[in-house]
N, C-alpha and C positions, 0 to 999 in steps of 0.2 A: 435507604433506597432499595427497592425491591429487586433490582436487576444486577447480576454480577457482571463484571467487566469482561469484555471479549478480548482475546489476544489481538495484538496489532496486526492488521492485514499487511502483508508484504507484497501484495500483488502489484502495487504501483512502483515499488522501490527500484526494481531492476529493469525498467523500460528503457533507460538511456544507455547507449553504447559506451563502454568504458574508455574507448580510444577516440572520443569525439572532441577532445579539448575541453570545451564547456558545453554541457547538455542541460536543457531545461524541459520540464514537462508539467502539465496541468490536466486534471481529469475530473469528470463528474462521477461520483461513486454512489452505489446503492447496495445495501446489505439487508438481510432478513435473518432474524434469530429463528432457528428451526423449532425450538421448544414452544415458544409463545407466538410465533409468526409475526413478531413486531418488526416493521420495516424502519429503516433509517436511510436518509439521503444527504449528500453534501459534496464537498470538493476535496481534492488532494493536490498538492504541489510538491515538486522535487527538483533538486539540482545536483549535478555531479561535475567534478573537475578532474581532468587528467593529471596524474602525478608522475607519469613516465610512460614507457611503451605499453605496459600491461597493468599498471596500478591506477586506482582512482579513489576519490573520497566523495561522499555525498551526504545530503541532508534531505529530510522529507517532513511534511506536515499535512494533517488532514483534520477536517471538522465535519461531523455529520449530526443530524437531528432526526429524532424519531417522529412518527405521527403522534397525535394526542391519544392517550389511553387512560383508563381508570385503574387506580391502585386500590383494591378492595380493603387492604389493611389500613391505609391512611384515609380512606373515603375521600380521595382527591383525584382530580383530573389534571394531567399535565403532560409534558414532553421531557425527553432526555437529550442532552448534547454530549456526544463522544468526541474527544479531542486526543490526538496522538501525534507525537513528533519524535524524530530520531536522527542519529548520525551514524555513518558507516564507513568502513574502509574495505576495499575489494580488489580483486585481481581478475583479469580476463585472459583466457587462453584461446587464440584463434587456431583451431585444429586444421581447418581448411579455409578456402576463400568463402565458403558458405556456412560452415559450422563452427560454433564457438561456445565456450563455457565460462560463466562468470560465477565467482564465489565471494561472498562478503559477510562480514560480521560487524556488529555495532551495538549501540545502546539506545533504548527507546523509553519514553514515558507515555502513559495513557491515563486519561481521566474521564469521569462521568459527572456531569453537572445537571441538576434539576432545573426545569424551566416551567413557567406558568404556575400551576398548582403544586409543583414539586420544588419551587425555588428556595424553600427554607431547609431542604434536605442537605446533609453534609456532602461535600465533594469527595468522591472516591478517587484515589490516585494509586497507580502501580507503575513501577519502573524495573528495568532489568535488561539483560543481554538479548540480542537477537542474531539470527544468521539465516542465510538462504543461498541456494544454488539455482542458477538459471541456464538452461540449454537453449541456444538460439540457432535457428536454421533459416537461411535466405532461400525461400522457395522460388522466387523470381526477382529480377532486378528491383522491382518496386514492392515486393511483398516479403515480410518476415514472419516467422512462426516461432513462438517460444513457450517452454514449459518450465515451471519452477517448483521448488519445494522449500518452505521456510519453517523456522522454529523460533519461538520466543519464550522467555522465562521471566515473566513479569510478576514480581512480588510472590515468588514461590508458586506461580500458576503456569506450568508449562503448557504450550500449545503448538500444534502443527498446523500448517495450511499448505494447500497446493493451488497452483494457478496455471492457466493456459491463456495465450492471447495471440492476436494478429496485429501486425503493423503494416500500414499501407503508405508508401511515399506519395504525397500529393503534389509537392512542388519543392525542388531542390532538396534542402535538408529538413523540410517540414513533413512530419509523419502523423497520420491518424491512427491511434491505437485503440484497441478494444480487447477486453479480457474478462475472464471468469475466475473466481477463487472460491475455495471451500475450506473452512476452518473447523475447529473442534465443535463449535456450537452454532455456527452461522455460515451462510454463503452469500455471495454478491457478485456484482459486475462493475466494470468501469469503462468509460469511453473518454478519450481526450486527445490532446495534441502534444507532440514532442518535437523539439528542434535542437540543433547542435551548431556551435560556432567552432569550426576546426582551428587547430593551432596554425599560425602563419609561419 
């Protein structure tokens, strides 16, 4: 398969507040490889659960597909599907009523599968540790801003990515999130919904 794996994007993983009890999020994602300008779009979902006052555990999964393109080496036209999933443990420090920092580490697996004209290509898989830190600031009662820095080491391929995003509370614990991330060889954006079920 002609295209190398990208590092797993961590932009979606830290959108849920660590102290929310049970938090769920789902987003539409779009990315573009800078070298080839090849776009891919799909969805990502995540869940985190409170493990105490400041600790949490989470899982996430995403699936994206590229536009059709021609591979000159194989003389074939097809698409690629990128899948990634992972689990993490993290801690959250609320420095003030408005400012907080979350730090997490985990393990992730990423794969590329050929579709259409590339369906007979082998499936490439990588896995390894990941980590990220996210700084969140409540700009207004209904508006959050966050910036993050992530690292992944999948199959001896280290990669950094940076992200920034906004969250708008639309109703009770329902938030509309949007963000941008930039990795080693690609960048992209996501938009989605987040909600929380507080501990009783």
